[in-house]
C-alpha positions as CSV (number, residue, x, y, z in Angstrom):
1,M,103.7,91.1,68.6
2,T,102.2,91.8,71.8
3,L,104.3,90.6,74.9
4,R,102.7,88.4,77.4
5,V,103.3,89.7,81.4
6,A,103.0,88.2,85.0
7,V,102.2,90.2,87.3
8,F,103.3,89.2,91.1
9,I,102.2,90.6,94.2
10,S,102.0,90.0,97.9
11,G,99.5,92.6,99.3
12,G,96.7,95.4,98.0
13,G,98.4,95.4,94.1
14,S,98.5,99.5,93.7
15,N,101.0,99.3,91.7
16,M,99.6,96.1,90.1
17,V,97.0,97.9,89.1
18,S,98.6,101.1,87.6
19,L,100.5,98.7,85.5
20,L,97.7,96.6,84.5
21,D,95.6,100.2,83.6
22,D,98.1,101.4,81.6
23,M,98.7,98.2,79.7
24,A,94.6,98.6,78.9
25,R,95.5,101.7,77.1
26,A,96.2,102.1,73.4
27,G,99.8,101.3,71.5
28,H,101.3,99.2,74.5
29,A,103.1,96.5,73.8
30,G,102.9,94.3,76.6
31,A,99.5,92.8,77.6
32,P,98.8,91.2,81.1
33,C,98.8,87.2,80.9
34,V,98.5,86.5,85.0
35,V,99.1,88.3,88.4
36,L,100.3,85.9,90.8
37,A,100.5,86.2,94.7
38,N,102.1,84.8,97.3
39,S,98.5,84.8,99.8
40,A,95.2,84.0,99.4
41,D,95.0,87.5,101.3
42,A,96.2,89.6,99.1
43,G,94.0,92.1,98.5
44,G,95.7,93.1,94.7
45,L,93.7,89.4,93.7
46,A,90.2,91.2,93.8
47,R,91.2,94.1,91.7
48,A,92.6,92.0,89.2
49,H,89.3,89.7,88.7
50,E,88.2,92.8,88.5
51,R,90.3,94.1,85.0
52,G,89.6,90.3,83.6
53,V,92.9,89.7,84.4
54,P,93.9,85.6,85.5
55,T,95.1,85.5,89.2
56,V,96.3,82.1,90.8
57,V,97.7,82.0,94.0
58,V,101.1,80.6,95.3
59,D,101.3,79.9,99.2
60,H,104.8,79.9,100.4
61,R,103.8,79.5,103.8
62,P,104.5,75.4,102.6
63,F,107.5,75.8,101.2
64,A,109.0,77.1,104.6
65,G,112.9,77.2,104.4
66,D,112.8,75.8,100.8
67,R,113.0,78.3,98.1
68,P,113.4,76.3,95.6
69,A,110.6,74.3,95.8
70,F,108.3,77.4,96.5
71,E,109.7,79.0,92.6
72,A,109.3,75.7,91.0
73,A,106.0,76.0,91.7
74,I,105.7,79.9,90.5
75,S,107.1,78.1,87.2
76,A,104.6,75.4,87.1
77,A,101.9,77.9,88.0
78,L,103.2,80.6,85.5
79,E,103.8,77.7,82.9
80,P,100.4,77.6,81.4
81,H,100.2,81.3,81.0
82,A,103.9,81.8,79.1
83,P,104.4,84.9,80.4
84,D,107.5,87.1,78.2
85,I,108.1,89.7,81.0
86,I,107.4,89.1,84.8
87,C,106.9,92.7,86.5
88,L,107.2,92.3,90.8
89,A,105.0,94.9,92.2
90,G,105.3,94.6,95.8
91,F,105.7,90.9,95.9
92,M,107.7,90.4,99.4
93,R,109.4,86.9,99.3
94,M,112.9,87.0,98.2
95,L,114.0,85.2,94.7
96,T,117.4,82.8,94.2
97,G,119.3,83.0,91.9
98,G,117.7,80.2,90.4
99,F,114.9,81.3,89.2
100,T,116.0,84.9,88.4
101,D,118.9,83.8,86.2
102,Q,116.2,82.1,84.0
103,W,114.3,85.6,83.6
104,A,117.5,87.5,83.2
105,G,116.3,91.1,81.3
106,R,113.0,89.7,81.4
107,M,111.6,90.7,85.0
108,L,111.2,93.9,86.4
109,N,111.0,95.6,90.3
110,I,110.1,98.6,91.7
111,H,111.8,100.1,94.6
112,P,111.5,102.9,97.1
113,S,114.7,104.0,97.1
114,L,116.7,106.4,95.1
115,L,118.8,103.6,94.5
116,P,121.6,102.0,94.7
117,K,120.4,103.6,97.9
118,Y,119.2,101.7,100.5
119,K,118.4,98.5,99.5
120,G,116.5,96.6,101.3
121,L,113.3,97.7,103.9
122,H,112.7,100.8,106.2
123,T,113.8,103.1,102.9
124,H,111.9,106.0,103.9
125,A,112.9,106.4,106.9
126,R,116.3,105.9,106.4
127,A,116.3,108.4,103.8
128,L,114.7,111.0,106.4
129,E,117.7,109.2,109.5
130,A,120.6,110.5,106.5
131,G,119.1,114.0,106.3
132,D,118.4,113.2,102.6
133,A,117.5,116.8,100.7
134,E,115.6,114.6,97.9
135,H,114.0,110.9,97.9
136,G,112.4,108.7,95.3
137,C,111.4,105.2,93.4
138,T,113.6,103.6,91.4
139,V,112.5,100.8,88.7
140,H,115.9,98.3,87.9
141,E,115.8,94.7,86.1
142,V,115.9,92.0,88.9
143,T,118.8,90.2,89.5
144,A,120.2,87.5,92.3
145,A,121.6,90.4,94.4
146,L,119.3,92.2,96.6
147,D,117.6,95.8,94.8
148,D,120.3,95.4,92.4
149,G,120.2,94.9,88.7
150,P,120.7,97.7,85.4
151,L,118.4,100.6,86.2
152,L,115.3,101.7,84.1
153,G,113.8,104.5,85.8
154,Q,113.9,106.6,89.0
155,A,111.0,109.3,89.7
156,R,112.4,111.9,92.3
157,V,111.0,113.8,95.0
158,P,112.0,116.2,97.8
159,V,112.0,115.4,101.0
160,L,110.0,118.0,102.7
161,E,110.5,119.9,106.6
162,G,108.8,117.7,109.1
163,D,108.3,114.6,106.5
164,T,107.4,111.5,108.7
165,P,108.5,108.0,107.0
166,D,104.3,108.0,106.4
167,T,103.9,111.0,104.6
168,L,106.9,110.9,102.6
169,A,106.1,107.3,101.4
170,A,101.9,108.8,100.3
171,R,104.7,111.2,98.4
172,V,106.3,108.6,96.4
173,L,104.0,106.1,96.3
174,V,102.3,108.5,93.8
175,Q,105.4,108.8,91.7
176,E,105.8,104.9,91.6
177,H,102.6,105.0,89.9
178,L,103.6,107.1,87.5
179,L,107.1,105.6,87.0
180,Y,106.4,101.7,86.9
181,P,104.0,102.1,84.0
182,A,105.6,104.7,81.9
183,V,109.0,102.3,82.1
184,L,107.7,99.0,81.3
185,R,105.5,100.5,78.3
186,R,109.1,101.7,77.2
187,F,110.4,98.2,78.3
188,A,108.2,96.4,76.3
189,A,109.2,98.6,73.3
190,G,112.6,97.6,73.2
191,N,114.0,100.4,75.0
192,H,116.0,99.5,77.7
193,E,116.9,103.6,78.2
194,M,117.5,104.6,81.8
195,L,113.5,107.0,82.5
196,I,113.8,110.4,84.8
197,L,110.6,112.0,86.7
198,Q,110.9,114.6,88.3
199,S,107.9,116.2,91.0
């Protein structure tokens, strides 16, 4: 049975593209059913259209201060597409436990650090400030806690002399585009074991 995958984005959707393109290859147990954005300006919407994937926009701004109402609108928008799995791919909105609990064990996220290090924002700058020798990204199951949940995969990159947050972010992003599709492919097939990629 092919599992239906919804991908949530907020911006250009480069991780979304890597997921969609991998699902288009043979032997994948998942297939995209919809791309959802929280802004009509999200550049990834056009990239999803180019790949023939339905899109929907649920603008967060009318729901300012009322996350449950925003999440109810997301749920209503998802219903016609009947996803089995949600992949957060640069979706820059916090989700409450009321939503994440409904999708427990069925929602994935990618975060630009080697969790449990550096939850939240500015991860590349924080890794450099700490003098870390390596950095990377993590795919994990989503829970109500920020950047928490069972780890499914990590890709590690060395921190180089002279790195800035931007140069480090660029190298980590290359690994994100490899790691997330690889983890989703395994996850959709029922394999939840940790995957480690070393650049």
